[in-house]
DOVOVEX-833009 format. One line per 3 residues: their letters; for each residue x, y, z of C-alpha. Coordinates in Angstrom, 2 decimals. Example, Ala and Ser with C-alpha at 12.3 -4.5 7.8 and 13.67 -1.06 7.14 Angstrom:
BEGIN
AS> 12.30,-4.50,7.80  13.67,-1.06,7.14
end
This chain:
BEGIN
MST> 0.00,0.00,0.00  1.40,3.41,-1.03  0.46,6.64,0.76
SLL> 1.12,10.26,-0.21  0.51,13.15,2.20  0.17,16.71,0.92
LGG> 0.60,19.45,3.54  0.36,23.23,3.63  -1.74,23.61,0.52
RIP> -5.00,25.33,-0.38  -7.79,22.90,-1.28  -10.84,25.06,-1.98
SVA> -13.08,22.15,-3.02  -12.92,20.78,0.56  -13.91,23.44,3.09
GAT> -10.99,24.57,5.24  -8.65,21.81,4.04  -4.90,22.37,3.76
ALA> -3.83,18.73,3.65  -4.71,15.67,1.59  -3.85,11.99,1.98
VMD> -3.90,9.58,-0.94  -3.72,5.81,-0.53  -3.36,3.50,-3.54
GVV> -4.82,5.98,-5.99  -7.80,6.99,-3.85  -8.33,10.09,-1.70
AWA> -8.23,8.76,1.87  -8.65,11.97,3.85  -8.70,15.78,3.64
GDD> -8.33,18.19,6.54  -5.78,20.25,8.49  -2.01,19.80,8.60
STG> -1.68,18.76,12.23  -4.24,15.98,11.90  -2.63,14.83,8.69
RAC> 0.80,14.60,10.30  -0.62,12.64,13.23  -2.72,10.20,11.24
FSD> -0.36,9.61,8.32  3.06,9.84,9.95  4.21,6.75,8.05
ADE> 3.31,8.10,4.59  5.65,6.99,1.81  5.73,10.50,0.37
VLE> 5.25,13.82,2.17  4.97,17.01,0.10  5.23,20.45,1.71
LRG> 3.20,22.61,-0.66  3.98,26.02,0.86  0.57,27.47,-0.05
ALV> 0.21,25.88,-3.48  -3.31,25.36,-4.81  -4.64,21.80,-5.10
TPA> -7.63,21.16,-7.34  -9.27,18.21,-9.04  -7.44,17.62,-12.33
FVD> -9.17,19.03,-15.37  -11.15,17.05,-17.93  -11.10,18.33,-21.53
AHV> -14.42,17.11,-22.90  -13.66,17.63,-26.61  -10.28,17.18,-28.29
HAT> -8.64,15.98,-31.48  -5.35,14.62,-30.19  -3.46,13.78,-33.37
STG> -4.48,16.94,-35.23  -3.32,19.02,-32.27  -0.05,17.16,-31.89
LLT> 0.67,17.47,-35.61  1.03,21.23,-35.18  4.37,20.50,-33.49
IGL> 5.70,19.05,-36.76  3.34,20.72,-39.24  2.36,24.30,-39.89
DLT> 0.71,26.24,-37.07  -1.15,29.15,-38.67  -2.97,30.38,-35.57
GCA> -0.53,33.28,-35.19  -0.72,34.47,-38.80  -1.73,38.13,-38.96
TLA> -2.06,38.39,-42.76  -2.69,36.29,-45.84  0.79,37.19,-47.07
QCL> 2.34,35.83,-43.88  0.40,32.57,-44.31  1.69,32.15,-47.86
DLV> 5.25,32.96,-46.77  5.09,30.19,-44.15  3.80,27.74,-46.75
AHQ> 6.65,28.63,-49.11  9.22,28.28,-46.33  8.09,24.84,-45.17
SRP> 7.07,23.21,-48.45  8.99,20.06,-49.41  8.23,18.29,-52.73
GTV> 6.57,14.91,-52.27  5.78,15.45,-48.58  2.29,16.64,-47.63
LWG> 2.37,19.89,-45.68  -0.30,19.71,-42.97  -1.33,23.07,-41.52
HGW> -4.11,24.43,-39.37  -5.43,27.61,-37.85  -5.86,30.32,-40.49
DET> -8.64,32.83,-39.87  -9.33,35.25,-42.69  -11.70,37.35,-40.58
SWP> -8.72,38.87,-38.76  -6.60,39.43,-41.89  -6.49,42.81,-43.67
EGR> -7.04,40.98,-46.97  -10.29,39.58,-45.56  -10.09,36.32,-47.51
PPT> -8.35,32.93,-47.45  -5.66,31.90,-49.96  -6.78,30.82,-53.41
RAE> -5.63,27.55,-54.92  -3.49,29.42,-57.43  -1.75,31.32,-54.61
LDR> -1.08,28.09,-52.71  0.26,26.45,-55.86  2.69,29.32,-56.46
ASG> 3.85,29.24,-52.83  4.19,25.47,-52.52  5.41,24.34,-55.92
DTP> 5.15,20.55,-56.08  4.26,20.13,-52.39  0.75,18.85,-51.59
VYL> -0.71,21.32,-49.08  -3.68,20.92,-46.73  -4.52,23.95,-44.55
SRI> -7.61,23.68,-42.34  -9.40,26.78,-41.14  -9.36,27.56,-37.40
DGH> -12.76,25.87,-36.91  -11.70,22.75,-38.84  -14.75,22.83,-41.14
SAA> -13.13,24.10,-44.31  -9.69,23.96,-45.85  -7.50,25.59,-48.45
VSS> -5.69,22.95,-50.51  -3.16,22.91,-53.31  -3.60,21.25,-56.71
RLL> -0.99,18.65,-55.74  -3.11,17.66,-52.74  -6.13,17.27,-55.04
DRA> -4.07,14.86,-57.14  -4.34,12.59,-54.07  -7.97,13.49,-53.37
AAA> -9.64,13.30,-56.77  -12.96,12.38,-55.14  -13.14,15.92,-53.74
IGA> -13.53,17.39,-57.22  -17.21,18.03,-57.84  -18.34,16.65,-54.47
PGW> -20.74,18.71,-52.30  -18.71,21.62,-50.91  -16.34,21.73,-53.90
AAE> -14.94,25.06,-55.12  -12.71,25.36,-58.16  -10.56,28.10,-56.60
GTL> -11.82,28.69,-53.09  -11.83,26.68,-49.89  -13.42,23.25,-49.63
TWE> -16.28,22.41,-47.25  -18.55,19.46,-46.49  -17.82,16.23,-48.43
AHH> -15.15,17.80,-50.62  -13.29,18.83,-47.48  -13.67,15.35,-45.98
HAR> -12.05,13.80,-49.06  -9.17,16.26,-48.97  -8.65,15.78,-45.24
RAA> -8.63,12.01,-45.64  -5.94,12.24,-48.33  -3.81,14.47,-46.13
RES> -4.33,12.20,-43.12  -3.31,9.11,-45.07  0.03,10.73,-45.84
ITA> 0.97,10.78,-42.15  3.27,7.95,-41.15  2.60,5.72,-38.16
GQR> 5.64,7.22,-36.45  4.43,10.78,-37.01  1.01,9.86,-35.66
RAA> 2.42,8.31,-32.50  4.71,11.28,-31.96  1.80,13.68,-32.43
QEA> -0.36,11.81,-29.94  2.45,11.67,-27.39  3.09,15.40,-27.80
FLT> -0.59,16.18,-27.28  -1.00,13.99,-24.18  2.22,15.31,-22.63
GAA> 1.08,18.87,-23.21  -2.33,18.13,-21.69  -0.77,16.69,-18.52
ARG> 1.45,19.77,-18.19  -1.72,21.91,-18.12  -3.28,19.91,-15.30
IAV> -5.51,17.80,-17.56  -5.87,14.14,-16.59  -8.74,13.05,-18.87
VHE> -9.55,13.94,-22.48  -12.53,13.03,-24.63  -11.29,12.23,-28.13
CSG> -13.93,13.03,-30.75  -13.09,10.75,-33.66  -15.02,9.63,-36.70
PEV> -14.67,8.57,-40.32  -14.46,12.19,-41.50  -12.22,13.30,-38.64
SGL> -9.37,10.92,-37.90  -9.99,7.28,-38.82  -10.13,3.94,-37.02
EDL> -6.38,3.35,-36.88  -5.80,6.72,-35.28  -8.38,6.10,-32.56
AEL> -7.11,2.57,-31.88  -3.53,3.77,-31.40  -4.62,6.63,-29.15
LAA> -6.72,4.33,-26.95  -3.79,1.90,-26.71  -1.28,4.56,-25.66
DHG> 0.00,4.02,-22.12  0.66,7.65,-21.37  -1.36,8.01,-18.19
VEV> -3.70,10.72,-19.42  -7.01,8.88,-19.70  -8.56,8.92,-23.17
VGY> -12.32,8.53,-23.48  -12.93,7.83,-27.15  -16.03,8.75,-29.13
WGQ> -16.82,7.70,-32.69  -19.05,9.98,-34.74  -20.90,7.71,-37.14
AVS> -24.66,7.34,-37.44  -26.44,4.01,-36.99  -30.05,2.96,-37.46
TPE> -30.44,-0.24,-35.40  -29.29,-1.41,-31.94  -27.37,-4.26,-33.56
EAR> -25.50,-1.87,-35.82  -24.71,0.33,-32.82  -23.24,-2.57,-30.82
ELL> -21.20,-3.80,-33.77  -19.78,-0.35,-34.47  -18.91,0.23,-30.83
AAT> -17.08,-3.10,-30.70  -15.24,-2.39,-33.95  -14.01,1.02,-32.85
GAH> -13.34,0.43,-29.15  -15.16,3.71,-28.53  -16.93,4.73,-25.34
GLA> -19.95,5.94,-27.27  -21.23,6.85,-30.73  -21.13,10.58,-30.19
GDL> -18.71,13.49,-30.38  -18.26,14.84,-33.88  -21.22,13.18,-35.54
FCD> -21.92,16.24,-37.64  -25.42,17.66,-37.85  -23.89,20.76,-39.43
GAI> -20.60,22.65,-39.70  -19.29,25.87,-38.15  -20.16,29.57,-38.13
GSR> -16.74,30.72,-39.35  -16.86,28.48,-42.41  -20.53,29.41,-42.99
TAA> -21.47,25.73,-42.80  -23.44,25.84,-39.52  -27.12,25.32,-40.41
LRM> -29.14,28.47,-39.66  -32.82,29.39,-39.66  -32.01,32.71,-41.33
PYA> -29.24,33.52,-43.85  -25.75,34.59,-42.85  -25.50,38.36,-42.49
DAP> -22.35,38.52,-44.60  -23.52,35.91,-47.14  -27.30,36.28,-47.65
STR> -27.34,33.53,-50.26  -26.63,30.75,-47.76  -28.03,29.33,-44.53
GTA> -25.24,26.80,-44.11  -25.42,23.04,-44.51  -27.39,20.33,-42.74
YLD> -25.57,17.00,-42.76  -28.21,14.89,-40.96  -31.99,15.09,-41.15
VAQ> -34.51,14.55,-38.36  -35.13,10.91,-39.29  -31.41,10.08,-39.18
IAA> -30.99,11.84,-35.84  -33.99,10.06,-34.33  -32.84,6.66,-35.61
HVQ> -29.37,7.13,-34.15  -30.64,8.22,-30.75  -33.18,5.41,-30.59
ACT> -30.70,2.73,-31.73  -28.00,3.80,-29.28  -30.46,4.09,-26.40
QAG> -31.83,0.62,-27.01  -28.28,-0.74,-27.25  -27.32,0.90,-23.94
IQA> -24.84,3.21,-25.68  -24.25,6.93,-25.25  -25.18,8.90,-28.38
GFH> -24.51,12.48,-29.36  -23.99,15.00,-32.11  -22.01,18.05,-33.19
VIG> -24.58,20.85,-33.41  -23.92,24.59,-33.78  -26.52,26.47,-35.86
DAA> -30.07,27.09,-34.66  -31.57,25.12,-37.55  -29.35,22.18,-36.59
TDA> -30.51,22.54,-32.98  -34.11,22.44,-34.22  -33.39,19.20,-36.08
VMA> -31.75,17.65,-33.02  -34.69,18.60,-30.83  -37.13,17.06,-33.30
GFE> -34.98,13.92,-33.53  -34.85,13.48,-29.76  -38.59,14.14,-29.54
AAA> -39.26,11.37,-32.05  -36.96,8.98,-30.20  -38.62,9.80,-26.87
AAI> -42.03,9.15,-28.39  -40.85,5.75,-29.60  -38.98,4.45,-26.54
GAT> -39.79,6.85,-23.71  -38.05,9.83,-22.12  -36.89,7.72,-19.16
ALR> -34.82,5.53,-21.47  -33.15,8.63,-22.92  -32.31,10.02,-19.47
QRR> -30.62,6.77,-18.45  -28.10,7.02,-21.30  -27.02,10.65,-20.66
HRL> -26.60,11.53,-24.33  -24.49,14.56,-25.21  -24.37,17.47,-27.65
EHL> -21.12,19.11,-28.72  -20.90,22.93,-28.94  -24.66,23.70,-28.82
EMV> -23.94,27.37,-29.51  -27.47,28.45,-30.47  -30.25,27.26,-28.15
DPD> -33.33,28.93,-26.68  -34.80,28.58,-23.15  -37.54,26.10,-24.10
QAR> -35.02,23.88,-25.87  -32.64,24.04,-22.92  -35.36,22.96,-20.50
QLA> -36.34,20.04,-22.72  -32.72,18.92,-23.09  -32.40,18.94,-19.31
AWG> -35.54,16.81,-19.03  -33.99,14.28,-21.40  -30.77,14.27,-19.35
VVA> -28.67,15.58,-22.25  -25.21,16.97,-21.41  -23.89,20.08,-23.22
SVQ> -20.21,19.71,-24.12  -19.28,23.36,-24.74  -16.20,25.49,-25.40
PAF> -15.98,28.84,-23.56  -12.85,29.81,-25.51  -15.06,30.12,-28.59
DAA> -16.75,33.15,-27.05  -13.40,34.60,-25.98  -12.07,34.24,-29.54
WGG> -15.11,35.12,-31.63  -17.71,36.78,-29.39  -18.35,40.43,-28.69
PDG> -19.73,43.21,-30.89  -16.74,43.18,-33.26  -16.00,39.46,-33.32
MYA> -16.42,36.81,-35.98  -19.89,35.86,-34.74  -21.11,39.44,-35.23
LRL> -19.53,39.55,-38.70  -21.21,36.32,-39.78  -24.56,36.67,-37.99
GAS> -25.08,40.31,-37.10  -24.88,41.74,-33.58  -28.26,40.52,-32.32
RAA> -27.83,36.85,-33.15  -24.17,36.95,-32.13  -25.05,38.20,-28.64
AMN> -27.10,35.05,-28.01  -24.28,32.62,-28.86  -22.97,30.16,-26.26
PFA> -25.58,30.92,-23.56  -23.97,29.13,-20.63  -26.13,30.80,-17.97
LLE> -29.29,29.86,-19.83  -28.22,26.20,-20.05  -27.15,26.08,-16.41
KAG> -30.39,27.68,-15.21  -32.39,25.12,-17.19  -30.56,22.30,-15.43
VVL> -28.41,21.11,-18.32  -25.10,19.63,-17.15  -22.20,21.60,-18.66
AFG> -18.89,19.99,-19.59  -16.09,22.24,-20.79  -13.61,21.38,-23.51
SDA> -11.26,23.05,-25.96  -11.97,21.38,-29.32  -8.18,21.46,-29.66
PVT> -6.61,22.38,-32.03  -9.45,24.88,-32.61  -8.50,26.55,-29.32
PGD> -5.23,25.93,-27.46  -6.60,23.92,-24.56  -5.71,25.97,-21.48
PWD> -8.45,25.02,-18.98  -7.91,28.12,-16.84  -8.53,30.23,-19.96
AVR> -11.81,28.37,-20.43  -12.88,28.99,-16.82  -12.10,32.70,-17.16
AAV> -13.90,32.88,-20.51  -17.06,31.41,-19.01  -16.93,33.79,-16.04
GHR> -16.19,36.77,-18.28  -18.55,35.91,-21.14  -18.59,38.71,-23.71
SPG> -22.41,38.78,-23.79  -23.69,40.07,-20.43  -26.09,37.62,-18.87
SEI> -24.53,34.54,-20.44  -21.70,34.23,-17.91  -21.62,31.74,-15.03
GAM> -19.85,31.82,-11.67  -16.26,30.73,-11.07  -17.17,27.69,-8.98
EAF> -19.72,26.57,-11.59  -17.23,27.08,-14.41  -14.54,25.12,-12.60
AAH> -17.01,22.30,-11.91  -17.89,22.16,-15.61  -14.22,21.56,-16.45
TYG> -13.78,18.84,-13.82  -16.89,17.15,-12.46  -18.85,17.96,-15.63
GYR> -16.39,16.07,-17.80  -17.10,12.86,-15.91  -20.84,13.43,-16.20
AAA> -20.41,13.96,-19.97  -18.79,10.53,-20.19  -21.64,8.99,-18.14
ASD> -19.18,8.04,-15.39  -20.58,5.61,-12.85  -18.54,6.97,-9.92
PLA> -20.41,9.94,-8.44  -17.25,11.11,-6.63  -15.11,11.39,-9.77
GSL> -14.01,14.97,-10.31  -13.90,15.80,-6.59  -11.31,15.47,-3.81
VPG> -13.54,14.10,-1.08  -12.54,10.85,0.67  -13.28,7.88,-1.55
APA> -12.83,9.80,-4.79  -10.24,8.74,-7.36  -7.00,10.62,-6.69
SYA> -7.05,12.79,-9.79  -5.65,16.21,-8.94  -3.30,19.00,-9.94
IWA> -1.01,21.18,-7.85  -0.59,24.81,-8.94  2.00,27.44,-8.07
GDE> 1.09,30.86,-6.77  -0.02,32.67,-3.64  -3.50,33.72,-4.76
SDQ> -5.63,34.95,-1.88  -8.85,34.03,-3.66  -9.97,30.57,-4.67
FPG> -9.16,30.72,-8.36  -6.39,32.40,-10.36  -7.18,35.67,-12.03
VES> -5.76,36.98,-15.30  -2.79,34.63,-15.70  -2.90,30.84,-15.67
PSC> -0.84,29.41,-12.80  2.05,27.03,-13.41  1.18,23.39,-12.99
LRT> 3.60,21.73,-10.56  2.22,18.20,-10.67  -0.65,16.33,-12.32
VHH> -1.86,13.02,-10.85  -4.52,10.59,-12.09  -5.61,7.58,-10.02
GRV> -2.46,8.12,-7.97  -0.13,8.03,-10.99  2.04,11.09,-11.56
LFE> 1.51,12.24,-15.16  3.53,15.43,-15.01  5.86,17.13,-12.57
LQD> 7.67,20.40,-13.00  11.32,19.75,-12.37  12.47,20.60,-8.84
ALL> 9.19,22.41,-8.11  8.15,20.24,-5.16  11.50,19.64,-3.47
end
């Protein structure tokens, strides 16, 4: 039996506690230092924290591990300030015969106000196949050499002869780029992502895979990785019968048939399905990828198979379709059956009060990303540009969802946003639309306890530090007088999951 005793810390989730004892991966006790020293004098490890903050480790409820890790060896465009800078980076890193994988461009912040054309990419890259996904991951700029490997994209829905690709054309291009990645590069990318997550105090991630996102081999390798950061895998592929659901779950090794099962796309790429046209593109209302019948069949099949279901849903028209699909499933098999499965919706950026209340009644969890509001909200942000100020102000209504009783689980959608959980907590507390913000304690709970609820965890103590809970915690530097850090994210000193140390800052806890 192994025992660790933490002394002299700040443990705000347990009233008045400064000390914590962990035995064989489980929280054994929390209280004051003197009692801890007396009761656990024979502890194998004693850490003097000198006022460091101890919290439950974070759960990132929506990630794409390999795509995020690939930015360490690919082309990270999130810092590009202009189109010209983007093209210069492409020219600098292009290598004939090797696919250049890049991510993160956002034309709404560029003075040129547009993405690169295919002709511009061809001039910059020469003979290098280039795949550059937009910041939201729902469209991409590609070179002609990449299309040589993705001929099925030409003429498919979402095809553009010179512009960016969306929908099925984008999926074909992404698949061709993904297939160029070697097994070694994929493993290195996954390791880089998981190591970075642990260093930010994250102990559990929900990988949102699917046939259009990452592929079976990618998910299998990620689930098999013995890194220590726990991976909860989701596979986004629709089914229509309970038998099909069980077979697909067994084939993928996934936790559920949810995550990025796309009902629509994203606001930035103008592929989110809307009731009314885009303000800056009146000819389009986005794209619906699933209809009500398909949504209802998937929910019903998964529920009957005892499997967690879910969808990616962003636009209000997509939300309407999801509500109608769940309503049809509830009529067929009963609302109680739905509640028992704790289905989940990713993003859910446009939802009204009546819909929120009904989702709560069905036990649906909202897996949401506060960093989206920080990046694109406000009167001058991308949402306002695409939707107009009035619709933009109603995006990501966390307070509305919380008031309705919907369980919130926070995630990053990395690589869409960087994945700093403290940034997400601050973004939820400081929501750019007044009235949509939630409190600090509620935001922190959504990034810890809420992540376990989103995965339908059976242990009610998971995500806490009370005795009997799994020992999943992070230790943070700083001498904050309040419960949670303010403007700057604190340095993570150690991350532990089920008693296993996943990360430790060198010499920080001597």
